[in-house]
C-alpha positions as a printed Julia matrix, in Angstrom:
216×3 Matrix{Float64}:
 16.61  -202.23   -71.09
 20.06  -203.81   -70.2
 19.09  -206.48   -72.62
 18.44  -204.18   -75.5
 21.85  -202.34   -74.91
 24.24  -204.82   -76.36
 22.16  -204.74   -79.77
 22.79  -200.7    -79.39
 26.08  -200.67   -78.84
 26.71  -203.44   -81.97
 24.43  -200.99   -84.27
 26.47  -198.09   -83.23
 29.86  -199.84   -83.96
 28.6   -200.73   -87.01
 27.29  -197.39   -88.41
 30.21  -195.54   -86.97
 32.56  -197.9    -88.82
 30.42  -197.88   -91.87
 30.57  -194.27   -91.65
 34.25  -194.22   -91.57
 34.96  -196.71   -94.69
 32.25  -194.69   -96.7
 33.21  -191.59   -95.98
 36.6   -192.26   -97.16
 38.44  -192.07   -93.25
 39.21  -195.46   -93.69
 40.86  -196.27   -97.17
 40.48  -199.3    -99.49
 43.34  -201.72   -98.31
 43.67  -200.47   -95.14
 43.96  -202.53   -92.25
 41.27  -202.63   -89.33
 42.87  -203.58   -86.13
 39.92  -204.93   -83.72
 41.98  -203.68   -80.78
 42.14  -200.35   -82.07
 39.06  -199.84   -83.5
 37.45  -200.99   -80.06
 39.53  -198.12   -78.2
 38.68  -195.62   -80.48
 34.82  -196.66   -80.5
 34.6   -196.91   -76.69
 33.58  -200.47   -77.13
 34.45  -204.33   -76.55
 35.95  -206.19   -79.07
 32.97  -208.36   -79.86
 30.95  -205.7    -81.22
 33.69  -204.62   -83.46
 34.3   -208.08   -84.5
 30.38  -208.26   -85.76
 30.54  -204.96   -87.05
 33.16  -206.09   -89.45
 31.47  -209.42   -90.26
 28.35  -207.48   -91.26
 30.54  -204.86   -93.75
 32.38  -208.21   -94.95
 28.98  -209.32   -96.05
 28.27  -205.95   -97.69
 31.27  -206.36   -99.64
 33.16  -203.01   -97.83
 35.63  -205.33   -95.93
 37.57  -208.35   -96.54
 38.35  -210.62   -93.27
 41.32  -213.24   -94.09
 41.6   -215.97   -91.88
 44.79  -215.2    -90.18
 45.62  -212.1    -91.2
 42.71  -209.87   -89.86
 40.32  -207.41   -91.62
 41.15  -204.44   -94.06
 38.93  -202.17   -96.15
 38.22  -204.29   -99.6
 40.12  -202.73  -102.42
 38.19  -203.37  -105.47
 39.91  -204.64  -108.94
 40.11  -202.5   -111.92
 37.48  -204.79  -113.8
 35.08  -204.62  -110.36
 35.46  -200.58  -110.81
 34.42  -200.85  -114.38
 31.4   -203.08  -114.01
 30.09  -200.75  -110.88
 30.17  -197.54  -113.01
 29.03  -199.38  -116.15
 26.03  -200.4   -114.22
 25.47  -197.58  -112.57
 25.28  -195.83  -116.11
 22.92  -197.82  -117.25
 20.68  -197.28  -114.21
 21.23  -193.35  -114.17
 20.62  -193.05  -117.77
 17.34  -194.66  -117.57
 16.52  -192.47  -114.62
 17.28  -189.39  -116.36
 15.26  -190.48  -119.47
 12.15  -191.44  -117.45
 13.16  -188.04  -115.11
 12.64  -186.26  -118.42
  9.26  -187.3   -118.87
  8.04  -187.05  -115.55
  9.61  -184.9   -113.43
  7.57  -181.96  -112.04
  8.63  -178.12  -111.86
  9.56  -179.13  -107.93
 11.46  -181.86  -108.79
 13.87  -180.06  -111.08
 14.11  -177.04  -108.6
 15.49  -179.56  -106.63
 17.79  -181.08  -108.73
 19.31  -177.56  -109.41
 19.56  -176.61  -105.37
 21.6   -179.78  -105.09
 23.9   -178.53  -107.78
 24.22  -175.28  -106.21
 25.37  -176.55  -103.25
 27.65  -178.29  -104.63
 29.19  -175.36  -106.74
 29.28  -173.51  -103.66
 30.98  -175.78  -101.42
 34.35  -174.88  -100.59
 37.1   -176.32  -102.94
 38.75  -178.29  -100.34
 35.43  -179.35   -98.34
 35.47  -182.89  -100.14
 32.73  -184.08   -97.73
 30.3   -181.27   -98.45
 30.93  -181.78  -101.96
 30.44  -185.76  -101.76
 27.34  -185.0    -99.83
 25.84  -182.48  -102.62
 26.55  -184.57  -105.38
 24.82  -187.98  -104.01
 21.94  -185.43  -103.04
 22.05  -184.57  -106.85
 21.99  -187.96  -108.18
 19.76  -189.48  -105.64
 17.25  -187.11  -106.73
 18.01  -187.67  -110.4
 17.08  -191.37  -109.65
 14.24  -190.46  -107.78
 12.85  -188.41  -110.58
 12.43  -191.25  -112.65
  9.61  -192.6   -110.38
 10.52  -196.15  -110.41
 11.24  -197.43  -106.7
 13.26  -200.9   -108.14
 15.53  -198.59  -110.0
 15.88  -196.3   -107.07
 16.97  -199.7   -104.78
 19.32  -200.87  -107.75
 20.94  -197.65  -107.86
 21.78  -197.64  -104.2
 22.86  -200.99  -104.16
 25.71  -199.71  -105.95
 26.8   -197.14  -102.89
 28.98  -199.18  -100.82
 30.91  -200.37  -103.98
 31.05  -196.35  -105.16
 32.42  -195.46  -101.82
 35.47  -197.75  -102.3
 36.56  -195.74  -105.5
 36.29  -192.5   -103.87
 39.94  -191.97  -102.82
 40.47  -191.83  -106.59
 37.14  -189.14  -107.36
 36.7   -187.08  -104.51
 38.26  -184.27  -106.27
 35.97  -184.09  -109.47
 32.8   -183.3   -108.36
 33.69  -179.43  -109.16
 35.71  -179.67  -112.14
 34.6   -177.59  -115.25
 33.8   -180.81  -117.02
 31.88  -182.27  -114.56
 29.83  -179.0   -113.62
 28.98  -178.99  -117.34
 28.0   -182.79  -117.33
 25.64  -182.16  -114.43
 24.02  -179.27  -115.99
 23.61  -180.96  -119.46
 21.44  -183.61  -117.38
 19.42  -181.0   -115.89
 19.03  -179.05  -119.36
 17.65  -181.71  -120.83
 15.34  -182.53  -118.34
 13.73  -179.04  -118.54
 13.37  -179.12  -121.92
 11.73  -182.52  -121.92
 14.41  -184.48  -124.01
 14.28  -188.26  -122.7
 17.2   -189.43  -125.34
 19.34  -186.24  -124.65
 18.84  -186.69  -120.93
 19.91  -190.32  -120.81
 22.98  -189.73  -123.12
 24.11  -186.59  -120.67
 23.6   -189.06  -117.76
 25.49  -191.85  -119.5
 28.58  -189.69  -120.72
 29.21  -188.18  -117.0
 28.97  -191.46  -115.37
 31.42  -193.06  -117.93
 33.67  -189.97  -117.95
 34.13  -190.78  -114.07
 34.64  -194.67  -114.83
 37.45  -193.52  -117.28
 39.23  -190.98  -114.81
 38.62  -193.6   -112.04
 40.3   -196.47  -113.64
 43.4   -194.2   -115.32
 44.15  -192.78  -111.57
 44.18  -196.67  -110.17
 46.69  -197.8   -112.89
 48.68  -194.74  -112.27
 48.84  -195.77  -108.42
 49.86  -199.25  -109.52
């Protein structure tokens, strides 16, 4: 048991730090102090250092020799590329979902939207979770495992843009876009579903890029 415990500590440190970054508690550009993180997590510096190295490999953290680690900041060009790839994936997923999604799948999509719309306006964590569930269900409804894996490969990069988009999930425009996707799927219109999904993702891209520019 003692032999396994270091592995459990390393894994717990990694999972917690990733959760803090993906959840927006640690912001892009924020310095990551090994001693401070070790103290807050109640572990030694070694598992924190190893966790930061793993997160660097995943693209969430930058480790700079002599300067320590920080949460990675995406360039505007990288942000644009991520959203453009996501638009391609979700557009194809929505098209396939309109052809393949059964009634149970549609109900799950609509329940996720209801959960998102019912979340408290100030509860961004609940909004983000419900929005992520909706989009995950949409891609899963396509019935293509490779497409689904490609979609989730973008999770880390999108988490780094969340500070610019966390309040967008309940806007009237976003609600209309979500409902346009589900309505097209329900009426079995693949091309309309594809177009609605692409429009939605690219609208987020444009807003995020504008906010990055305004923030300097």
